[in-house]
mmCIF file of the N, C-alpha and C atoms, coordinates in Angstrom:
data_MODEL
# 
_entry.id   MODEL 
# 
loop_
_atom_site.group_PDB 
_atom_site.id 
_atom_site.type_symbol 
_atom_site.label_atom_id 
_atom_site.label_alt_id 
_atom_site.label_comp_id 
_atom_site.label_asym_id 
_atom_site.label_entity_id 
_atom_site.label_seq_id 
_atom_site.pdbx_PDB_ins_code 
_atom_site.Cartn_x 
_atom_site.Cartn_y 
_atom_site.Cartn_z 
_atom_site.occupancy 
_atom_site.B_iso_or_equiv 
_atom_site.pdbx_formal_charge 
_atom_site.auth_seq_id 
_atom_site.auth_comp_id 
_atom_site.auth_asym_id 
_atom_site.auth_atom_id 
_atom_site.pdbx_PDB_model_num 
ATOM 1   N N  . ARG A 1 1  ? 28.134 -27.587 20.358  1.00 0.00 ? 1  ARG A N  1 
ATOM 2   C CA . ARG A 1 1  ? 28.829 -26.320 20.245  1.00 0.00 ? 1  ARG A CA 1 
ATOM 3   C C  . ARG A 1 1  ? 28.586 -25.721 18.860  1.00 0.00 ? 1  ARG A C  1 
ATOM 4   N N  . PHE A 1 2  ? 28.305 -24.448 18.818  1.00 0.00 ? 2  PHE A N  1 
ATOM 5   C CA . PHE A 1 2  ? 27.983 -23.752 17.568  1.00 0.00 ? 2  PHE A CA 1 
ATOM 6   C C  . PHE A 1 2  ? 29.259 -23.243 16.904  1.00 0.00 ? 2  PHE A C  1 
ATOM 7   N N  . PRO A 1 3  ? 29.487 -23.575 15.630  1.00 0.00 ? 3  PRO A N  1 
ATOM 8   C CA . PRO A 1 3  ? 30.696 -23.090 14.951  1.00 0.00 ? 3  PRO A CA 1 
ATOM 9   C C  . PRO A 1 3  ? 30.597 -21.590 14.666  1.00 0.00 ? 3  PRO A C  1 
ATOM 10  N N  . PHE A 1 4  ? 31.489 -20.847 15.251  1.00 0.00 ? 4  PHE A N  1 
ATOM 11  C CA . PHE A 1 4  ? 31.449 -19.388 15.135  1.00 0.00 ? 4  PHE A CA 1 
ATOM 12  C C  . PHE A 1 4  ? 31.719 -18.916 13.707  1.00 0.00 ? 4  PHE A C  1 
ATOM 13  N N  . ASN A 1 5  ? 32.591 -19.601 12.980  1.00 0.00 ? 5  ASN A N  1 
ATOM 14  C CA . ASN A 1 5  ? 32.920 -19.182 11.615  1.00 0.00 ? 5  ASN A CA 1 
ATOM 15  C C  . ASN A 1 5  ? 31.713 -19.259 10.699  1.00 0.00 ? 5  ASN A C  1 
ATOM 16  N N  . ASN A 1 6  ? 30.922 -20.304 10.841  1.00 0.00 ? 6  ASN A N  1 
ATOM 17  C CA . ASN A 1 6  ? 29.716 -20.412 10.021  1.00 0.00 ? 6  ASN A CA 1 
ATOM 18  C C  . ASN A 1 6  ? 28.727 -19.305 10.358  1.00 0.00 ? 6  ASN A C  1 
ATOM 19  N N  . PHE A 1 7  ? 28.614 -19.013 11.632  1.00 0.00 ? 7  PHE A N  1 
ATOM 20  C CA . PHE A 1 7  ? 27.711 -17.941 12.049  1.00 0.00 ? 7  PHE A CA 1 
ATOM 21  C C  . PHE A 1 7  ? 28.129 -16.610 11.429  1.00 0.00 ? 7  PHE A C  1 
ATOM 22  N N  . THR A 1 8  ? 29.411 -16.313 11.461  1.00 0.00 ? 8  THR A N  1 
ATOM 23  C CA . THR A 1 8  ? 29.911 -15.065 10.880  1.00 0.00 ? 8  THR A CA 1 
ATOM 24  C C  . THR A 1 8  ? 29.664 -15.037 9.384   1.00 0.00 ? 8  THR A C  1 
ATOM 25  N N  . TYR A 1 9  ? 29.882 -16.157 8.727   1.00 0.00 ? 9  TYR A N  1 
ATOM 26  C CA . TYR A 1 9  ? 29.674 -16.245 7.280   1.00 0.00 ? 9  TYR A CA 1 
ATOM 27  C C  . TYR A 1 9  ? 28.220 -15.981 6.929   1.00 0.00 ? 9  TYR A C  1 
ATOM 28  N N  . TYR A 1 10 ? 27.296 -16.655 7.616   1.00 0.00 ? 10 TYR A N  1 
ATOM 29  C CA . TYR A 1 10 ? 25.879 -16.488 7.307   1.00 0.00 ? 10 TYR A CA 1 
ATOM 30  C C  . TYR A 1 10 ? 25.369 -15.109 7.702   1.00 0.00 ? 10 TYR A C  1 
ATOM 31  N N  . LEU A 1 11 ? 25.880 -14.560 8.781   1.00 0.00 ? 11 LEU A N  1 
ATOM 32  C CA . LEU A 1 11 ? 25.491 -13.213 9.179   1.00 0.00 ? 11 LEU A CA 1 
ATOM 33  C C  . LEU A 1 11 ? 25.949 -12.200 8.136   1.00 0.00 ? 11 LEU A C  1 
ATOM 34  N N  . THR A 1 12 ? 27.150 -12.386 7.613   1.00 0.00 ? 12 THR A N  1 
ATOM 35  C CA . THR A 1 12 ? 27.660 -11.487 6.578   1.00 0.00 ? 12 THR A CA 1 
ATOM 36  C C  . THR A 1 12 ? 26.806 -11.573 5.324   1.00 0.00 ? 12 THR A C  1 
ATOM 37  N N  . LEU A 1 13 ? 26.458 -12.784 4.915   1.00 0.00 ? 13 LEU A N  1 
ATOM 38  C CA . LEU A 1 13 ? 25.596 -12.944 3.744   1.00 0.00 ? 13 LEU A CA 1 
ATOM 39  C C  . LEU A 1 13 ? 24.240 -12.299 3.972   1.00 0.00 ? 13 LEU A C  1 
ATOM 40  N N  . PHE A 1 14 ? 23.679 -12.515 5.158   1.00 0.00 ? 14 PHE A N  1 
ATOM 41  C CA . PHE A 1 14 ? 22.377 -11.939 5.476   1.00 0.00 ? 14 PHE A CA 1 
ATOM 42  C C  . PHE A 1 14 ? 22.436 -10.416 5.432   1.00 0.00 ? 14 PHE A C  1 
ATOM 43  N N  . LEU A 1 15 ? 23.462 -9.831  6.027   1.00 0.00 ? 15 LEU A N  1 
ATOM 44  C CA . LEU A 1 15 ? 23.576 -8.376  6.041   1.00 0.00 ? 15 LEU A CA 1 
ATOM 45  C C  . LEU A 1 15 ? 23.780 -7.812  4.642   1.00 0.00 ? 15 LEU A C  1 
ATOM 46  N N  . LYS A 1 16 ? 24.575 -8.486  3.826   1.00 0.00 ? 16 LYS A N  1 
ATOM 47  C CA . LYS A 1 16 ? 24.767 -8.025  2.452   1.00 0.00 ? 16 LYS A CA 1 
ATOM 48  C C  . LYS A 1 16 ? 23.445 -8.046  1.698   1.00 0.00 ? 16 LYS A C  1 
ATOM 49  N N  . TYR A 1 17 ? 22.684 -9.121  1.870   1.00 0.00 ? 17 TYR A N  1 
ATOM 50  C CA . TYR A 1 17 ? 21.389 -9.211  1.199   1.00 0.00 ? 17 TYR A CA 1 
ATOM 51  C C  . TYR A 1 17 ? 20.449 -8.137  1.721   1.00 0.00 ? 17 TYR A C  1 
ATOM 52  N N  . PHE A 1 18 ? 20.360 -7.994  3.026   1.00 0.00 ? 18 PHE A N  1 
ATOM 53  C CA . PHE A 1 18 ? 19.428 -7.043  3.617   1.00 0.00 ? 18 PHE A CA 1 
ATOM 54  C C  . PHE A 1 18 ? 19.793 -5.611  3.254   1.00 0.00 ? 18 PHE A C  1 
ATOM 55  N N  . LEU A 1 19 ? 21.071 -5.269  3.321   1.00 0.00 ? 19 LEU A N  1 
ATOM 56  C CA . LEU A 1 19 ? 21.478 -3.903  3.015   1.00 0.00 ? 19 LEU A CA 1 
ATOM 57  C C  . LEU A 1 19 ? 21.269 -3.574  1.544   1.00 0.00 ? 19 LEU A C  1 
ATOM 58  N N  . SER A 1 20 ? 21.514 -4.515  0.655   1.00 0.00 ? 20 SER A N  1 
ATOM 59  C CA . SER A 1 20 ? 21.277 -4.247  -0.761  1.00 0.00 ? 20 SER A CA 1 
ATOM 60  C C  . SER A 1 20 ? 19.790 -4.101  -1.027  1.00 0.00 ? 20 SER A C  1 
ATOM 61  N N  . PHE A 1 21 ? 18.971 -4.907  -0.360  1.00 0.00 ? 21 PHE A N  1 
ATOM 62  C CA . PHE A 1 21 ? 17.526 -4.789  -0.524  1.00 0.00 ? 21 PHE A CA 1 
ATOM 63  C C  . PHE A 1 21 ? 17.043 -3.453  0.024   1.00 0.00 ? 21 PHE A C  1 
ATOM 64  N N  . ASN A 1 22 ? 17.546 -3.081  1.181   1.00 0.00 ? 22 ASN A N  1 
ATOM 65  C CA . ASN A 1 22 ? 17.140 -1.828  1.805   1.00 0.00 ? 22 ASN A CA 1 
ATOM 66  C C  . ASN A 1 22 ? 17.527 -0.640  0.930   1.00 0.00 ? 22 ASN A C  1 
ATOM 67  N N  . TYR A 1 23 ? 18.718 -0.664  0.363   1.00 0.00 ? 23 TYR A N  1 
ATOM 68  C CA . TYR A 1 23 ? 19.170 0.434   -0.490  1.00 0.00 ? 23 TYR A CA 1 
ATOM 69  C C  . TYR A 1 23 ? 18.330 0.518   -1.756  1.00 0.00 ? 23 TYR A C  1 
ATOM 70  N N  . SER A 1 24 ? 18.045 -0.629  -2.377  1.00 0.00 ? 24 SER A N  1 
ATOM 71  C CA . SER A 1 24 ? 17.253 -0.600  -3.605  1.00 0.00 ? 24 SER A CA 1 
ATOM 72  C C  . SER A 1 24 ? 15.833 -0.152  -3.318  1.00 0.00 ? 24 SER A C  1 
ATOM 73  N N  . THR A 1 25 ? 15.284 -0.535  -2.175  1.00 0.00 ? 25 THR A N  1 
ATOM 74  C CA . THR A 1 25 ? 13.947 -0.078  -1.814  1.00 0.00 ? 25 THR A CA 1 
ATOM 75  C C  . THR A 1 25 ? 13.949 1.427   -1.600  1.00 0.00 ? 25 THR A C  1 
ATOM 76  N N  . TYR A 1 26 ? 14.967 1.938   -0.938  1.00 0.00 ? 26 TYR A N  1 
ATOM 77  C CA . TYR A 1 26 ? 15.075 3.383   -0.721  1.00 0.00 ? 26 TYR A CA 1 
ATOM 78  C C  . TYR A 1 26 ? 15.213 4.110   -2.053  1.00 0.00 ? 26 TYR A C  1 
ATOM 79  N N  . THR A 1 27 ? 15.984 3.550   -2.967  1.00 0.00 ? 27 THR A N  1 
ATOM 80  C CA . THR A 1 27 ? 16.160 4.167   -4.274  1.00 0.00 ? 27 THR A CA 1 
ATOM 81  C C  . THR A 1 27 ? 14.846 4.222   -5.022  1.00 0.00 ? 27 THR A C  1 
ATOM 82  N N  . LEU A 1 28 ? 14.080 3.140   -4.970  1.00 0.00 ? 28 LEU A N  1 
ATOM 83  C CA . LEU A 1 28 ? 12.777 3.137   -5.625  1.00 0.00 ? 28 LEU A CA 1 
ATOM 84  C C  . LEU A 1 28 ? 11.840 4.148   -4.991  1.00 0.00 ? 28 LEU A C  1 
ATOM 85  N N  . LEU A 1 29 ? 11.890 4.262   -3.683  1.00 0.00 ? 29 LEU A N  1 
ATOM 86  C CA . LEU A 1 29 ? 11.035 5.218   -2.987  1.00 0.00 ? 29 LEU A CA 1 
ATOM 87  C C  . LEU A 1 29 ? 11.377 6.643   -3.399  1.00 0.00 ? 29 LEU A C  1 
ATOM 88  N N  . VAL A 1 30 ? 12.648 6.970   -3.433  1.00 0.00 ? 30 VAL A N  1 
ATOM 89  C CA . VAL A 1 30 ? 13.066 8.313   -3.826  1.00 0.00 ? 30 VAL A CA 1 
ATOM 90  C C  . VAL A 1 30 ? 12.718 8.567   -5.281  1.00 0.00 ? 30 VAL A C  1 
ATOM 91  N N  . SER A 1 31 ? 12.909 7.576   -6.146  1.00 0.00 ? 31 SER A N  1 
ATOM 92  C CA . SER A 1 31 ? 12.575 7.734   -7.561  1.00 0.00 ? 31 SER A CA 1 
ATOM 93  C C  . SER A 1 31 ? 11.091 8.003   -7.740  1.00 0.00 ? 31 SER A C  1 
ATOM 94  N N  . SER A 1 32 ? 10.256 7.289   -7.003  1.00 0.00 ? 32 SER A N  1 
ATOM 95  C CA . SER A 1 32 ? 8.816  7.500   -7.135  1.00 0.00 ? 32 SER A CA 1 
ATOM 96  C C  . SER A 1 32 ? 8.412  8.871   -6.613  1.00 0.00 ? 32 SER A C  1 
ATOM 97  N N  . GLN A 1 33 ? 9.121  9.375   -5.597  1.00 0.00 ? 33 GLN A N  1 
ATOM 98  C CA . GLN A 1 33 ? 8.829  10.726  -5.108  1.00 0.00 ? 33 GLN A CA 1 
ATOM 99  C C  . GLN A 1 33 ? 9.184  11.760  -6.167  1.00 0.00 ? 33 GLN A C  1 
ATOM 100 N N  . TYR A 1 34 ? 10.303 11.583  -6.848  1.00 0.00 ? 34 TYR A N  1 
ATOM 101 C CA . TYR A 1 34 ? 10.670 12.517  -7.904  1.00 0.00 ? 34 TYR A CA 1 
ATOM 102 C C  . TYR A 1 34 ? 9.687  12.446  -9.065  1.00 0.00 ? 34 TYR A C  1 
ATOM 103 N N  . LEU A 1 35 ? 9.221  11.252  -9.389  1.00 0.00 ? 35 LEU A N  1 
ATOM 104 C CA . LEU A 1 35 ? 8.231  11.126  -10.451 1.00 0.00 ? 35 LEU A CA 1 
ATOM 105 C C  . LEU A 1 35 ? 6.937  11.827  -10.068 1.00 0.00 ? 35 LEU A C  1 
ATOM 106 N N  . ALA A 1 36 ? 6.537  11.699  -8.808  1.00 0.00 ? 36 ALA A N  1 
ATOM 107 C CA . ALA A 1 36 ? 5.330  12.380  -8.348  1.00 0.00 ? 36 ALA A CA 1 
ATOM 108 C C  . ALA A 1 36 ? 5.513  13.892  -8.418  1.00 0.00 ? 36 ALA A C  1 
ATOM 109 N N  . LEU A 1 37 ? 6.686  14.388  -8.034  1.00 0.00 ? 37 LEU A N  1 
ATOM 110 C CA . LEU A 1 37 ? 6.949  15.825  -8.126  1.00 0.00 ? 37 LEU A CA 1 
ATOM 111 C C  . LEU A 1 37 ? 6.931  16.296  -9.575  1.00 0.00 ? 37 LEU A C  1 
ATOM 112 N N  . GLU A 1 38 ? 7.441  15.472  -10.468 1.00 0.00 ? 38 GLU A N  1 
ATOM 113 C CA . GLU A 1 38 ? 7.439  15.841  -11.883 1.00 0.00 ? 38 GLU A CA 1 
ATOM 114 C C  . GLU A 1 38 ? 6.017  15.937  -12.409 1.00 0.00 ? 38 GLU A C  1 
ATOM 115 N N  . GLU A 1 39 ? 5.142  15.015  -11.998 1.00 0.00 ? 39 GLU A N  1 
ATOM 116 C CA . GLU A 1 39 ? 3.746  15.070  -12.428 1.00 0.00 ? 39 GLU A CA 1 
ATOM 117 C C  . GLU A 1 39 ? 3.078  16.344  -11.933 1.00 0.00 ? 39 GLU A C  1 
ATOM 118 N N  . ILE A 1 40 ? 3.339  16.720  -10.692 1.00 0.00 ? 40 ILE A N  1 
ATOM 119 C CA . ILE A 1 40 ? 2.761  17.950  -10.141 1.00 0.00 ? 40 ILE A CA 1 
ATOM 120 C C  . ILE A 1 40 ? 3.301  19.164  -10.890 1.00 0.00 ? 40 ILE A C  1 
ATOM 121 N N  . TYR A 1 41 ? 4.594  19.162  -11.169 1.00 0.00 ? 41 TYR A N  1 
ATOM 122 C CA . TYR A 1 41 ? 5.206  20.266  -11.908 1.00 0.00 ? 41 TYR A CA 1 
ATOM 123 C C  . TYR A 1 41 ? 4.579  20.401  -13.294 1.00 0.00 ? 41 TYR A C  1 
ATOM 124 N N  . LEU A 1 42 ? 4.422  19.290  -13.997 1.00 0.00 ? 42 LEU A N  1 
ATOM 125 C CA . LEU A 1 42 ? 3.840  19.345  -15.336 1.00 0.00 ? 42 LEU A CA 1 
ATOM 126 C C  . LEU A 1 42 ? 2.396  19.821  -15.289 1.00 0.00 ? 42 LEU A C  1 
ATOM 127 N N  . LEU A 1 43 ? 1.659  19.427  -14.263 1.00 0.00 ? 43 LEU A N  1 
ATOM 128 C CA . LEU A 1 43 ? 0.271  19.866  -14.115 1.00 0.00 ? 43 LEU A CA 1 
ATOM 129 C C  . LEU A 1 43 ? 0.209  21.377  -13.901 1.00 0.00 ? 43 LEU A C  1 
ATOM 130 N N  . PHE A 1 44 ? 1.012  21.891  -12.963 1.00 0.00 ? 44 PHE A N  1 
ATOM 131 C CA . PHE A 1 44 ? 1.017  23.336  -12.718 1.00 0.00 ? 44 PHE A CA 1 
ATOM 132 C C  . PHE A 1 44 ? 1.516  24.112  -13.930 1.00 0.00 ? 44 PHE A C  1 
ATOM 133 N N  . ARG A 1 45 ? 2.469  23.562  -14.616 1.00 0.00 ? 45 ARG A N  1 
ATOM 134 C CA . ARG A 1 45 ? 3.000  24.228  -15.811 1.00 0.00 ? 45 ARG A CA 1 
ATOM 135 C C  . ARG A 1 45 ? 1.924  24.333  -16.882 1.00 0.00 ? 45 ARG A C  1 
ATOM 136 N N  . ALA A 1 46 ? 1.166  23.248  -17.079 1.00 0.00 ? 46 ALA A N  1 
ATOM 137 C CA . ALA A 1 46 ? 0.090  23.263  -18.068 1.00 0.00 ? 46 ALA A CA 1 
ATOM 138 C C  . ALA A 1 46 ? -0.989 24.272  -17.678 1.00 0.00 ? 46 ALA A C  1 
ATOM 139 N N  . ILE A 1 47 ? -1.343 24.321  -16.408 1.00 0.00 ? 47 ILE A N  1 
ATOM 140 C CA . ILE A 1 47 ? -2.352 25.283  -15.949 1.00 0.00 ? 47 ILE A CA 1 
ATOM 141 C C  . ILE A 1 47 ? -1.846 26.707  -16.143 1.00 0.00 ? 47 ILE A C  1 
ATOM 142 N N  . PHE A 1 48 ? -0.605 26.957  -15.788 1.00 0.00 ? 48 PHE A N  1 
ATOM 143 C CA . PHE A 1 48 ? -0.024 28.294  -15.916 1.00 0.00 ? 48 PHE A CA 1 
ATOM 144 C C  . PHE A 1 48 ? 0.043  28.724  -17.375 1.00 0.00 ? 48 PHE A C  1 
ATOM 145 N N  . LEU A 1 49 ? 0.481  27.835  -18.254 1.00 0.00 ? 49 LEU A N  1 
ATOM 146 C CA . LEU A 1 49 ? 0.578  28.182  -19.672 1.00 0.00 ? 49 LEU A CA 1 
ATOM 147 C C  . LEU A 1 49 ? -0.795 28.408  -20.278 1.00 0.00 ? 49 LEU A C  1 
ATOM 148 N N  . ASN A 1 50 ? -1.795 27.645  -19.849 1.00 0.00 ? 50 ASN A N  1 
ATOM 149 C CA . ASN A 1 50 ? -3.153 27.853  -20.350 1.00 0.00 ? 50 ASN A CA 1 
ATOM 150 C C  . ASN A 1 50 ? -3.694 29.200  -19.896 1.00 0.00 ? 50 ASN A C  1 
ATOM 151 N N  . ASN A 1 51 ? -3.371 29.621  -18.688 1.00 0.00 ? 51 ASN A N  1 
ATOM 152 C CA . ASN A 1 51 ? -3.836 30.918  -18.194 1.00 0.00 ? 51 ASN A CA 1 
ATOM 153 C C  . ASN A 1 51 ? -3.149 32.073  -18.912 1.00 0.00 ? 51 ASN A C  1 
ATOM 154 N N  . LEU A 1 52 ? -1.937 31.885  -19.365 1.00 0.00 ? 52 LEU A N  1 
ATOM 155 C CA . LEU A 1 52 ? -1.240 32.946  -20.092 1.00 0.00 ? 52 LEU A CA 1 
ATOM 156 C C  . LEU A 1 52 ? -1.837 33.169  -21.473 1.00 0.00 ? 52 LEU A C  1 
ATOM 157 N N  . THR A 1 53 ? -2.371 32.130  -22.084 1.00 0.00 ? 53 THR A N  1 
ATOM 158 C CA . THR A 1 53 ? -2.894 32.262  -23.443 1.00 0.00 ? 53 THR A CA 1 
ATOM 159 C C  . THR A 1 53 ? -4.271 32.890  -23.464 1.00 0.00 ? 53 THR A C  1 
ATOM 160 N N  . TYR A 1 54 ? -4.972 32.938  -22.346 1.00 0.00 ? 54 TYR A N  1 
ATOM 161 C CA . TYR A 1 54 ? -6.317 33.542  -22.325 1.00 0.00 ? 54 TYR A CA 1 
ATOM 162 C C  . TYR A 1 54 ? -6.269 34.994  -21.986 1.00 0.00 ? 54 TYR A C  1 
# 
């Protein structure tokens, strides 16, 4: 017979680990998207400012 309390305990630990990992991965993904947008913004800004000076 399988002890139900142990199953609940381990399932809770697993879900806490998985959800924290999933959230941190999502945070890193969103952060990298913002960094990529910032690089594009800086590139366009540099091109625009160079065109204004000529």
